[in-house]
N, CA, C and O atoms as CSV, one atom per row, in Angstrom:
chain,resi,resn,atom,element,x,y,z
A,1,MET,N,N,0.828,-1.204,0.006
A,1,MET,CA,C,-0.001,0.006,-0.003
A,1,MET,C,C,0.860,1.276,0.006
A,1,MET,O,O,0.475,2.305,-0.548
A,2,GLN,N,N,2.026,1.181,0.643
A,2,GLN,CA,C,2.898,2.356,0.682
A,2,GLN,C,C,3.355,2.749,-0.712
A,2,GLN,O,O,3.474,3.934,-1.024
A,3,VAL,N,N,3.611,1.751,-1.550
A,3,VAL,CA,C,4.051,2.018,-2.909
A,3,VAL,C,C,2.948,2.721,-3.695
A,3,VAL,O,O,3.215,3.695,-4.399
A,4,LEU,N,N,1.733,2.245,-3.582
A,4,LEU,CA,C,0.618,2.872,-4.292
A,4,LEU,C,C,0.370,4.286,-3.796
A,4,LEU,O,O,0.083,5.177,-4.595
A,5,LYS,N,N,0.476,4.506,-2.502
A,5,LYS,CA,C,0.305,5.847,-1.936
A,5,LYS,C,C,1.405,6.770,-2.447
A,5,LYS,O,O,1.138,7.925,-2.780
A,6,TYR,N,N,2.628,6.278,-2.511
A,6,TYR,CA,C,3.750,7.050,-3.055
A,6,TYR,C,C,3.508,7.458,-4.498
A,6,TYR,O,O,3.735,8.606,-4.880
A,7,ILE,N,N,3.042,6.494,-5.301
A,7,ILE,CA,C,2.758,6.758,-6.714
A,7,ILE,C,C,1.641,7.785,-6.852
A,7,ILE,O,O,1.735,8.693,-7.678
A,8,GLU,N,N,0.602,7.653,-6.066
A,8,GLU,CA,C,-0.513,8.618,-6.111
A,8,GLU,C,C,-0.017,10.003,-5.687
A,8,GLU,O,O,-0.388,10.994,-6.315
A,9,ASP,N,N,0.796,10.099,-4.658
A,9,ASP,CA,C,1.323,11.390,-4.220
A,9,ASP,C,C,2.210,12.032,-5.281
A,9,ASP,O,O,2.140,13.237,-5.520
A,10,TRP,N,N,3.051,11.203,-5.918
A,10,TRP,CA,C,3.930,11.717,-6.962
A,10,TRP,C,C,3.100,12.241,-8.134
A,10,TRP,O,O,3.367,13.317,-8.669
A,11,ARG,N,N,2.100,11.471,-8.516
A,11,ARG,CA,C,1.219,11.877,-9.625
A,11,ARG,C,C,0.491,13.168,-9.290
A,11,ARG,O,O,0.403,14.063,-10.131
A,12,ALA,N,N,-0.020,13.275,-8.103
A,12,ALA,CA,C,-0.734,14.482,-7.669
A,12,ALA,C,C,0.223,15.683,-7.682
A,12,ALA,O,O,-0.169,16.778,-8.083
A,13,SER,N,N,1.454,15.488,-7.253
A,13,SER,CA,C,2.399,16.627,-7.242
A,13,SER,C,C,2.750,17.072,-8.646
A,13,SER,O,O,2.923,18.269,-8.877
A,14,THR,N,N,2.861,16.156,-9.589
A,14,THR,CA,C,3.150,16.574,-10.957
A,14,THR,C,C,1.959,17.252,-11.605
A,14,THR,O,O,2.134,18.185,-12.388
A,15,GLN,N,N,0.769,16.810,-11.300
A,15,GLN,CA,C,-0.411,17.448,-11.861
A,15,GLN,C,C,-0.669,18.837,-11.261
A,15,GLN,O,O,-1.262,19.698,-11.912
A,16,SER,N,N,-0.223,19.047,-10.026
A,16,SER,CA,C,-0.412,20.357,-9.405
A,16,SER,C,C,0.765,21.277,-9.699
A,16,SER,O,O,0.847,22.386,-9.171
A,17,ARG,N,N,1.689,20.798,-10.560
A,17,ARG,CA,C,2.880,21.540,-10.946
A,17,ARG,C,C,3.846,21.770,-9.780
A,17,ARG,O,O,4.675,22.678,-9.833
A,18,ALA,N,N,3.745,20.973,-8.758
A,18,ALA,CA,C,4.676,21.015,-7.648
A,18,ALA,C,C,5.770,19.974,-7.927
A,18,ALA,O,O,5.834,18.936,-7.268
A,19,PHE,N,N,6.611,20.262,-8.893
A,19,PHE,CA,C,7.570,19.293,-9.365
A,19,PHE,C,C,8.743,19.088,-8.424
A,19,PHE,O,O,9.693,18.381,-8.761
A,20,GLY,N,N,8.688,19.686,-7.274
A,20,GLY,CA,C,9.770,19.525,-6.322
A,20,GLY,C,C,9.647,18.246,-5.517
A,20,GLY,O,O,10.326,18.092,-4.501
A,21,PHE,N,N,8.799,17.329,-5.945
A,21,PHE,CA,C,8.579,16.079,-5.237
A,21,PHE,C,C,9.907,15.341,-5.115
A,21,PHE,O,O,10.439,14.843,-6.107
A,22,ALA,N,N,10.437,15.271,-3.910
A,22,ALA,CA,C,11.739,14.655,-3.716
A,22,ALA,C,C,11.687,13.562,-2.640
A,22,ALA,O,O,12.724,13.073,-2.192
A,23,ARG,N,N,10.508,13.197,-2.245
A,23,ARG,CA,C,10.386,12.160,-1.231
A,23,ARG,C,C,10.932,10.834,-1.788
A,23,ARG,O,O,10.662,10.475,-2.934
A,24,SER,N,N,11.674,10.141,-0.989
A,24,SER,CA,C,12.258,8.890,-1.463
A,24,SER,C,C,11.178,7.805,-1.502
A,24,SER,O,O,10.208,7.821,-0.744
A,25,ALA,N,N,11.394,6.871,-2.416
A,25,ALA,CA,C,10.417,5.789,-2.597
A,25,ALA,C,C,10.475,4.853,-1.393
A,25,ALA,O,O,11.530,4.674,-0.784
A,26,PRO,N,N,9.362,4.275,-1.064
A,26,PRO,CA,C,9.331,3.324,0.065
A,26,PRO,C,C,10.188,2.108,-0.251
A,26,PRO,O,O,10.305,1.691,-1.403
A,27,GLN,N,N,10.773,1.558,0.779
A,27,GLN,CA,C,11.581,0.341,0.639
A,27,GLN,C,C,10.643,-0.851,0.476
A,27,GLN,O,O,9.669,-1.002,1.214
A,28,THR,N,N,10.952,-1.677,-0.487
A,28,THR,CA,C,10.130,-2.846,-0.736
A,28,THR,C,C,11.016,-4.011,-1.168
A,28,THR,O,O,12.100,-3.811,-1.715
A,29,THR,N,N,10.555,-5.189,-0.924
A,29,THR,CA,C,11.327,-6.380,-1.324
A,29,THR,C,C,11.114,-6.707,-2.802
A,29,THR,O,O,11.860,-7.499,-3.378
A,30,GLN,N,N,10.108,-6.104,-3.411
A,30,GLN,CA,C,9.833,-6.340,-4.831
A,30,GLN,C,C,10.479,-5.252,-5.655
A,30,GLN,O,O,10.711,-4.143,-5.174
A,31,ASN,N,N,10.766,-5.578,-6.902
A,31,ASN,CA,C,11.370,-4.622,-7.814
A,31,ASN,C,C,10.250,-3.981,-8.645
A,31,ASN,O,O,9.738,-4.596,-9.581
A,32,TRP,N,N,9.881,-2.767,-8.305
A,32,TRP,CA,C,8.827,-2.042,-9.000
A,32,TRP,C,C,9.458,-1.204,-10.082
A,32,TRP,O,O,10.188,-0.263,-9.771
A,33,ARG,N,N,9.208,-1.506,-11.345
A,33,ARG,CA,C,9.742,-0.740,-12.461
A,33,ARG,C,C,9.218,0.695,-12.439
A,33,ARG,O,O,9.946,1.629,-12.776
A,34,LEU,N,N,7.968,0.871,-12.046
A,34,LEU,CA,C,7.387,2.209,-11.994
A,34,LEU,C,C,8.111,3.097,-11.006
A,34,LEU,O,O,8.288,4.286,-11.270
A,35,LEU,N,N,8.533,2.559,-9.883
A,35,LEU,CA,C,9.291,3.341,-8.899
A,35,LEU,C,C,10.628,3.797,-9.490
A,35,LEU,O,O,11.066,4.924,-9.260
A,36,GLU,N,N,11.269,2.911,-10.250
A,36,GLU,CA,C,12.523,3.284,-10.908
A,36,GLU,C,C,12.304,4.391,-11.913
A,36,GLU,O,O,13.100,5.327,-11.989
A,37,GLU,N,N,11.226,4.297,-12.692
A,37,GLU,CA,C,10.953,5.327,-13.688
A,37,GLU,C,C,10.593,6.668,-13.029
A,37,GLU,O,O,10.975,7.721,-13.538
A,38,ILE,N,N,9.883,6.641,-11.933
A,38,ILE,CA,C,9.576,7.879,-11.204
A,38,ILE,C,C,10.882,8.503,-10.707
A,38,ILE,O,O,11.063,9.718,-10.791
A,39,ASN,N,N,11.779,7.682,-10.196
A,39,ASN,CA,C,13.045,8.184,-9.698
A,39,ASN,C,C,13.858,8.820,-10.812
A,39,ASN,O,O,14.419,9.903,-10.640
A,40,ILE,N,N,13.923,8.145,-11.958
A,40,ILE,CA,C,14.663,8.669,-13.117
A,40,ILE,C,C,14.039,9.983,-13.591
A,40,ILE,O,O,14.755,10.957,-13.825
A,41,ALA,N,N,12.730,10.019,-13.733
A,41,ALA,CA,C,12.027,11.227,-14.200
A,41,ALA,C,C,12.242,12.398,-13.223
A,41,ALA,O,O,12.442,13.536,-13.649
A,42,SER,N,N,12.199,12.115,-11.930
A,42,SER,CA,C,12.415,13.175,-10.945
A,42,SER,C,C,13.833,13.714,-10.997
A,42,SER,O,O,14.053,14.922,-10.902
A,43,LYS,N,N,14.782,12.820,-11.147
A,43,LYS,CA,C,16.205,13.258,-11.247
A,43,LYS,C,C,16.430,14.082,-12.512
A,43,LYS,O,O,17.118,15.102,-12.469
A,44,GLN,N,N,15.858,13.651,-13.637
A,44,GLN,CA,C,16.010,14.397,-14.887
A,44,GLN,C,C,15.349,15.768,-14.762
A,44,GLN,O,O,15.885,16.761,-15.255
A,45,TRP,N,N,14.187,15.831,-14.105
A,45,TRP,CA,C,13.513,17.102,-13.928
A,45,TRP,C,C,14.341,18.077,-13.109
A,45,TRP,O,O,14.539,19.227,-13.503
A,46,ARG,N,N,14.823,17.605,-11.966
A,46,ARG,CA,C,15.607,18.453,-11.081
A,46,ARG,C,C,17.010,18.750,-11.600
A,46,ARG,O,O,17.555,19.825,-11.349
A,47,GLY,N,N,17.594,17.790,-12.330
A,47,GLY,CA,C,18.977,17.939,-12.789
A,47,GLY,C,C,19.156,18.633,-14.109
A,47,GLY,O,O,20.191,19.262,-14.332
A,48,PHE,N,N,18.172,18.541,-15.009
A,48,PHE,CA,C,18.355,19.128,-16.348
A,48,PHE,C,C,17.204,20.014,-16.786
A,48,PHE,O,O,17.421,21.166,-17.160
A,49,ILE,N,N,15.993,19.500,-16.745
A,49,ILE,CA,C,14.847,20.212,-17.327
A,49,ILE,C,C,14.580,21.507,-16.572
A,49,ILE,O,O,14.558,22.571,-17.191
A,50,LEU,N,N,14.378,21.457,-15.266
A,50,LEU,CA,C,14.068,22.652,-14.504
A,50,LEU,C,C,15.165,23.722,-14.567
A,50,LEU,O,O,14.859,24.895,-14.780
A,51,PRO,N,N,16.464,23.335,-14.383
A,51,PRO,CA,C,17.500,24.367,-14.533
A,51,PRO,C,C,17.527,24.979,-15.921
A,51,PRO,O,O,17.745,26.182,-16.060
A,52,THR,N,N,17.309,24.167,-16.957
A,52,THR,CA,C,17.325,24.694,-18.336
A,52,THR,C,C,16.186,25.662,-18.552
A,52,THR,O,O,16.375,26.751,-19.094
A,53,LEU,N,N,14.984,25.255,-18.120
A,53,LEU,CA,C,13.825,26.159,-18.280
A,53,LEU,C,C,13.997,27.442,-17.467
A,53,LEU,O,O,13.594,28.519,-17.905
A,54,SER,N,N,14.592,27.323,-16.290
A,54,SER,CA,C,14.852,28.530,-15.475
A,54,SER,C,C,15.805,29.475,-16.165
A,54,SER,O,O,15.603,30.689,-16.134
A,55,ARG,N,N,16.853,28.936,-16.796
A,55,ARG,CA,C,17.801,29.795,-17.508
A,55,ARG,C,C,17.136,30.451,-18.717
A,55,ARG,O,O,17.400,31.616,-19.016
A,56,ILE,N,N,16.282,29.712,-19.406
A,56,ILE,CA,C,15.582,30.308,-20.538
A,56,ILE,C,C,14.666,31.442,-20.044
A,56,ILE,O,O,14.622,32.514,-20.648
A,57,LYS,N,N,13.955,31.206,-18.972
A,57,LYS,CA,C,13.052,32.230,-18.415
A,57,LYS,C,C,13.808,33.470,-17.984
A,57,LYS,O,O,13.320,34.587,-18.151
A,58,GLN,N,N,15.004,33.281,-17.427
A,58,GLN,CA,C,15.808,34.409,-16.929
A,58,GLN,C,C,16.642,35.030,-18.045
A,58,GLN,O,O,17.419,35.950,-17.791
A,59,LYS,N,N,16.497,34.548,-19.266
A,59,LYS,CA,C,17.238,35.022,-20.436
A,59,LYS,C,C,18.728,34.879,-20.246
A,59,LYS,O,O,19.503,35.715,-20.713
A,60,ASP,N,N,19.133,33.827,-19.564
A,60,ASP,CA,C,20.530,33.472,-19.410
A,60,ASP,C,C,20.837,32.451,-20.471
A,60,ASP,O,O,20.804,31.245,-20.226
A,61,TRP,N,N,21.139,32.951,-21.666
A,61,TRP,CA,C,21.238,32.085,-22.838
A,61,TRP,C,C,22.662,31.713,-23.186
A,61,TRP,O,O,22.955,31.401,-24.340
A,62,LYS,N,N,23.542,31.739,-22.220
A,62,LYS,CA,C,24.954,31.389,-22.482
A,62,LYS,C,C,25.139,29.897,-22.233
A,62,LYS,O,O,25.884,29.498,-21.338
A,63,PHE,N,N,24.460,29.080,-23.025
A,63,PHE,CA,C,24.605,27.637,-22.914
A,63,PHE,C,C,25.869,27.242,-23.660
A,63,PHE,O,O,26.207,27.839,-24.682
A,64,SER,N,N,26.554,26.249,-23.155
A,64,SER,CA,C,27.738,25.768,-23.845
A,64,SER,C,C,27.625,24.257,-24.048
A,64,SER,O,O,26.796,23.587,-23.433
A,65,ALA,N,N,28.478,23.748,-24.923
A,65,ALA,CA,C,28.409,22.330,-25.261
A,65,ALA,C,C,28.677,21.442,-24.054
A,65,ALA,O,O,28.096,20.361,-23.957
A,66,ASP,N,N,29.532,21.859,-23.139
A,66,ASP,CA,C,29.839,21.027,-21.979
A,66,ASP,C,C,28.705,20.975,-20.964
A,66,ASP,O,O,28.733,20.154,-20.047
A,67,GLN,N,N,27.712,21.839,-21.118
A,67,GLN,CA,C,26.560,21.810,-20.214
A,67,GLN,C,C,25.447,20.912,-20.758
A,67,GLN,O,O,24.476,20.617,-20.061
A,68,ASP,N,N,25.601,20.492,-21.991
A,68,ASP,CA,C,24.568,19.632,-22.585
A,68,ASP,C,C,24.667,18.215,-22.020
A,68,ASP,O,O,25.754,17.741,-21.689
A,69,PRO,N,N,23.533,17.560,-21.916
A,69,PRO,CA,C,23.567,16.159,-21.506
A,69,PRO,C,C,24.133,15.315,-22.641
A,69,PRO,O,O,24.371,15.843,-23.727
A,70,PRO,N,N,24.351,14.041,-22.428
A,70,PRO,CA,C,24.870,13.186,-23.494
A,70,PRO,C,C,24.024,13.222,-24.730
A,70,PRO,O,O,22.842,13.561,-24.677
A,71,ARG,N,N,24.620,12.876,-25.840
A,71,ARG,CA,C,23.922,12.896,-27.150
A,71,ARG,C,C,22.657,12.047,-27.139
A,71,ARG,O,O,21.719,12.331,-27.884
A,72,GLN,N,N,22.618,11.026,-26.320
A,72,GLN,CA,C,21.454,10.144,-26.267
A,72,GLN,C,C,20.400,10.647,-25.291
A,72,GLN,O,O,19.621,9.858,-24.757
A,73,SER,N,N,20.372,11.938,-25.057
A,73,SER,CA,C,19.413,12.520,-24.135
A,73,SER,C,C,17.992,12.291,-24.603
A,73,SER,O,O,17.728,12.300,-25.805
A,74,PRO,N,N,17.067,12.083,-23.668
A,74,PRO,CA,C,15.658,11.952,-24.057
A,74,PRO,C,C,15.023,13.287,-24.400
A,74,PRO,O,O,13.831,13.345,-24.704
A,75,TYR,N,N,15.805,14.365,-24.356
A,75,TYR,CA,C,15.267,15.712,-24.596
A,75,TYR,C,C,16.045,16.436,-25.704
A,75,TYR,O,O,16.529,17.546,-25.479
A,76,PRO,N,N,16.175,15.838,-26.887
A,76,PRO,CA,C,16.958,16.488,-27.947
A,76,PRO,C,C,16.347,17.810,-28.395
A,76,PRO,O,O,17.088,18.708,-28.793
A,77,THR,N,N,15.059,17.962,-28.349
A,77,THR,CA,C,14.421,19.197,-28.794
A,77,THR,C,C,14.766,20.322,-27.844
A,77,THR,O,O,15.047,21.432,-28.295
A,78,LEU,N,N,14.755,20.079,-26.554
A,78,LEU,CA,C,15.132,21.114,-25.583
A,78,LEU,C,C,16.601,21.494,-25.741
A,78,LEU,O,O,16.962,22.665,-25.630
A,79,ILE,N,N,17.442,20.497,-26.000
A,79,ILE,CA,C,18.875,20.766,-26.214
A,79,ILE,C,C,19.047,21.643,-27.453
A,79,ILE,O,O,19.807,22.610,-27.427
A,80,ASN,N,N,18.350,21.313,-28.529
A,80,ASN,CA,C,18.455,22.116,-29.764
A,80,ASN,C,C,17.943,23.512,-29.541
A,80,ASN,O,O,18.484,24.458,-30.112
A,81,CYS,N,N,16.909,23.679,-28.726
A,81,CYS,CA,C,16.394,24.999,-28.393
A,81,CYS,C,C,17.477,25.824,-27.694
A,81,CYS,O,O,17.691,26.991,-28.022
A,82,THR,N,N,18.156,25.202,-26.724
A,82,THR,CA,C,19.210,25.940,-26.013
A,82,THR,C,C,20.356,26.298,-26.952
A,82,THR,O,O,20.976,27.350,-26.798
A,83,ARG,N,N,20.643,25.436,-27.921
A,83,ARG,CA,C,21.704,25.746,-28.897
A,83,ARG,C,C,21.323,26.957,-29.743
A,83,ARG,O,O,22.166,27.812,-30.015
A,84,GLN,N,N,20.067,27.035,-30.160
A,84,GLN,CA,C,19.618,28.178,-30.972
A,84,GLN,C,C,19.692,29.466,-30.152
A,84,GLN,O,O,20.097,30.512,-30.659
A,85,LEU,N,N,19.297,29.379,-28.877
A,85,LEU,CA,C,19.361,30.551,-28.011
A,85,LEU,C,C,20.818,30.993,-27.795
A,85,LEU,O,O,21.114,32.186,-27.725
A,86,SER,N,N,21.710,30.013,-27.691
A,86,SER,CA,C,23.139,30.327,-27.522
A,86,SER,C,C,23.666,31.028,-28.772
A,86,SER,O,O,24.434,31.985,-28.672
A,87,LYS,N,N,23.252,30.551,-29.957
A,87,LYS,CA,C,23.661,31.208,-31.204
A,87,LYS,C,C,23.113,32.625,-31.267
A,87,LYS,O,O,23.814,33.542,-31.694
A,88,LEU,N,N,21.862,32.812,-30.844
A,88,LEU,CA,C,21.267,34.142,-30.818
A,88,LEU,C,C,22.039,35.044,-29.878
A,88,LEU,O,O,22.315,36.198,-30.208
A,89,ASN,N,N,22.387,34.530,-28.712
A,89,ASN,CA,C,23.143,35.306,-27.725
A,89,ASN,C,C,24.503,35.719,-28.309
A,89,ASN,O,O,24.905,36.873,-28.159
A,90,LEU,N,N,25.204,34.813,-28.959
A,90,LEU,CA,C,26.496,35.123,-29.549
A,90,LEU,C,C,26.363,36.136,-30.664
A,90,LEU,O,O,27.168,37.062,-30.763
A,91,ALA,N,N,25.343,35.969,-31.515
A,91,ALA,CA,C,25.117,36.913,-32.613
A,91,ALA,C,C,24.825,38.303,-32.069
A,91,ALA,O,O,25.295,39.294,-32.627
A,92,TRP,N,N,24.062,38.392,-30.999
A,92,TRP,CA,C,23.754,39.696,-30.408
A,92,TRP,C,C,24.986,40.351,-29.850
A,92,TRP,O,O,25.161,41.564,-29.970
A,93,LYS,N,N,25.860,39.545,-29.229
A,93,LYS,CA,C,27.118,40.101,-28.705
A,93,LYS,C,C,28.025,40.590,-29.807
A,93,LYS,O,O,28.783,41.541,-29.613
A,94,ASN,N,N,27.960,39.948,-30.972
A,94,ASN,CA,C,28.805,40.362,-32.107
A,94,ASN,C,C,28.347,41.692,-32.736
A,94,ASN,O,O,29.109,42.328,-33.464
A,95,VAL,N,N,27.121,42.100,-32.458
A,95,VAL,CA,C,26.647,43.386,-32.983
A,95,VAL,C,C,27.531,44.528,-32.511
A,95,VAL,O,O,27.810,45.462,-33.263
A,96,GLU,N,N,27.970,44.446,-31.264
A,96,GLU,CA,C,28.858,45.502,-30.701
A,96,GLU,C,C,30.142,45.656,-31.488
A,96,GLU,O,O,30.650,46.767,-31.640
A,97,HIS,N,N,30.670,44.555,-31.988
A,97,HIS,CA,C,31.949,44.581,-32.674
A,97,HIS,C,C,31.806,44.749,-34.193
A,97,HIS,O,O,32.637,45.388,-34.838
A,98,ARG,N,N,30.753,44.173,-34.741
A,98,ARG,CA,C,30.610,44.178,-36.201
A,98,ARG,C,C,29.545,45.144,-36.700
A,98,ARG,O,O,29.548,45.517,-37.873
A,99,GLY,N,N,28.643,45.548,-35.827
A,99,GLY,CA,C,27.534,46.389,-36.274
A,99,GLY,C,C,26.361,45.543,-36.702
A,99,GLY,O,O,26.402,44.313,-36.652
A,100,ILE,N,N,25.298,46.234,-37.130
A,100,ILE,CA,C,24.095,45.539,-37.564
A,100,ILE,C,C,24.013,45.606,-39.076
A,100,ILE,O,O,24.086,46.679,-39.675
A,101,PHE,N,N,23.859,44.436,-39.679
A,101,PHE,CA,C,23.729,44.325,-41.108
A,101,PHE,C,C,22.508,43.453,-41.411
A,101,PHE,O,O,22.070,42.680,-40.559
A,102,PRO,N,N,21.972,43.574,-42.600
A,102,PRO,CA,C,20.793,42.754,-42.935
A,102,PRO,C,C,21.031,41.246,-42.700
A,102,PRO,O,O,20.139,40.527,-42.250
A,103,GLU,N,N,22.266,40.785,-43.020
A,103,GLU,CA,C,22.545,39.348,-42.852
A,103,GLU,C,C,22.544,38.961,-41.375
A,103,GLU,O,O,22.055,37.889,-41.017
A,104,SER,N,N,23.086,39.822,-40.516
A,104,SER,CA,C,23.134,39.497,-39.087
A,104,SER,C,C,21.721,39.545,-38.480
A,104,SER,O,O,21.386,38.747,-37.604
A,105,LEU,N,N,20.903,40.489,-38.958
A,105,LEU,CA,C,19.516,40.547,-38.503
A,105,LEU,C,C,18.752,39.303,-38.932
A,105,LEU,O,O,17.959,38.750,-38.169
A,106,ALA,N,N,19.004,38.871,-40.166
A,106,ALA,CA,C,18.322,37.659,-40.673
A,106,ALA,C,C,18.749,36.441,-39.870
A,106,ALA,O,O,17.924,35.584,-39.554
A,107,ASP,N,N,20.043,36.358,-39.536
A,107,ASP,CA,C,20.519,35.233,-38.739
A,107,ASP,C,C,19.876,35.248,-37.348
A,107,ASP,O,O,19.397,34.220,-36.870
A,108,MET,N,N,19.871,36.427,-36.702
A,108,MET,CA,C,19.258,36.513,-35.373
A,108,MET,C,C,17.797,36.179,-35.397
A,108,MET,O,O,17.294,35.504,-34.498
A,109,SER,N,N,17.111,36.639,-36.406
A,109,SER,CA,C,15.691,36.335,-36.548
A,109,SER,C,C,15.467,34.835,-36.715
A,109,SER,O,O,14.542,34.259,-36.143
A,110,ALA,N,N,16.340,34.219,-37.515
A,110,ALA,CA,C,16.227,32.762,-37.723
A,110,ALA,C,C,16.490,31.990,-36.453
A,110,ALA,O,O,15.783,31.031,-36.145
A,111,TYR,N,N,17.514,32.408,-35.703
A,111,TYR,CA,C,17.817,31.725,-34.420
A,111,TYR,C,C,16.649,31.844,-33.452
A,111,TYR,O,O,16.265,30.871,-32.802
A,112,ALA,N,N,16.082,33.058,-33.363
A,112,ALA,CA,C,14.971,33.274,-32.431
A,112,ALA,C,C,13.738,32.484,-32.850
A,112,ALA,O,O,13.055,31.893,-32.013
A,113,THR,N,N,13.458,32.476,-34.147
A,113,THR,CA,C,12.298,31.733,-34.660
A,113,THR,C,C,12.458,30.235,-34.421
A,113,THR,O,O,11.525,29.555,-33.995
A,114,GLN,N,N,13.651,29.739,-34.703
A,114,GLN,CA,C,13.904,28.310,-34.517
A,114,GLN,C,C,13.823,27.930,-33.042
A,114,GLN,O,O,13.235,26.907,-32.693
A,115,ALA,N,N,14.418,28.758,-32.170
A,115,ALA,CA,C,14.357,28.489,-30.723
A,115,ALA,C,C,12.906,28.493,-30.234
A,115,ALA,O,O,12.514,27.637,-29.441
A,116,GLN,N,N,12.121,29.446,-30.705
A,116,GLN,CA,C,10.711,29.519,-30.300
A,116,GLN,C,C,9.968,28.289,-30.773
A,116,GLN,O,O,9.203,27.689,-30.018
A,117,SER,N,N,10.189,27.916,-32.007
A,117,SER,CA,C,9.520,26.751,-32.560
A,117,SER,C,C,9.877,25.486,-31.787
A,117,SER,O,O,8.999,24.683,-31.470
A,118,LEU,N,N,11.132,25.309,-31.490
A,118,LEU,CA,C,11.561,24.150,-30.695
A,118,LEU,C,C,10.985,24.172,-29.317
A,118,LEU,O,O,10.527,23.143,-28.818
A,119,PHE,N,N,10.995,25.338,-28.676
A,119,PHE,CA,C,10.464,25.443,-27.327
A,119,PHE,C,C,8.971,25.099,-27.293
A,119,PHE,O,O,8.514,24.382,-26.403
A,120,LEU,N,N,8.229,25.606,-28.252
A,120,LEU,CA,C,6.797,25.318,-28.293
A,120,LEU,C,C,6.544,23.856,-28.613
A,120,LEU,O,O,5.555,23.295,-28.141
A,121,SER,N,N,7.386,23.232,-29.383
A,121,SER,CA,C,7.215,21.801,-29.657
A,121,SER,C,C,7.535,20.987,-28.390
A,121,SER,O,O,6.950,19.923,-28.189
A,122,VAL,N,N,8.436,21.460,-27.550
A,122,VAL,CA,C,8.693,20.802,-26.273
A,122,VAL,C,C,7.413,20.878,-25.414
A,122,VAL,O,O,7.036,19.904,-24.763
A,123,LEU,N,N,6.772,22.020,-25.423
A,123,LEU,CA,C,5.545,22.162,-24.632
A,123,LEU,C,C,4.403,21.292,-25.168
A,123,LEU,O,O,3.596,20.773,-24.397
A,124,ASP,N,N,4.344,21.137,-26.494
A,124,ASP,CA,C,3.330,20.281,-27.074
A,124,ASP,C,C,3.569,18.828,-26.704
A,124,ASP,O,O,2.620,18.068,-26.511
A,125,PHE,N,N,4.823,18.443,-26.606
A,125,PHE,CA,C,5.163,17.058,-26.274
A,125,PHE,C,C,4.795,16.747,-24.831
A,125,PHE,O,O,4.349,15.641,-24.524
A,126,ALA,N,N,4.982,17.725,-23.941
A,126,ALA,CA,C,4.733,17.507,-22.506
A,126,ALA,C,C,3.263,17.465,-22.259
A,126,ALA,O,O,2.833,17.291,-21.119
């Protein structure tokens, strides 16, 4: 019963957008695959998804390749979104040194459009 209560509590916390659910799973002699998946999903949320979304919200777009999860990440669309934002950030910083030209504006517009499209597709997936 403790396992079912834990699963119900975790589900309720995700539906109420209280994704800080960090309570440890109850100890059991059986191997519950669902408990393992909840643990993995919670770790991914706290370790990658939430920090990435927070940085996007705060317009901290200085993402680098070493901050990306492994290539086999289950979130390639979110990773690609951060890459487009990073390109936009770099292009914007280059304006100070190179000035604004139609080509640089087109590039920045493309980066922003692509990042927005990827971000919205992440939301549609969730």
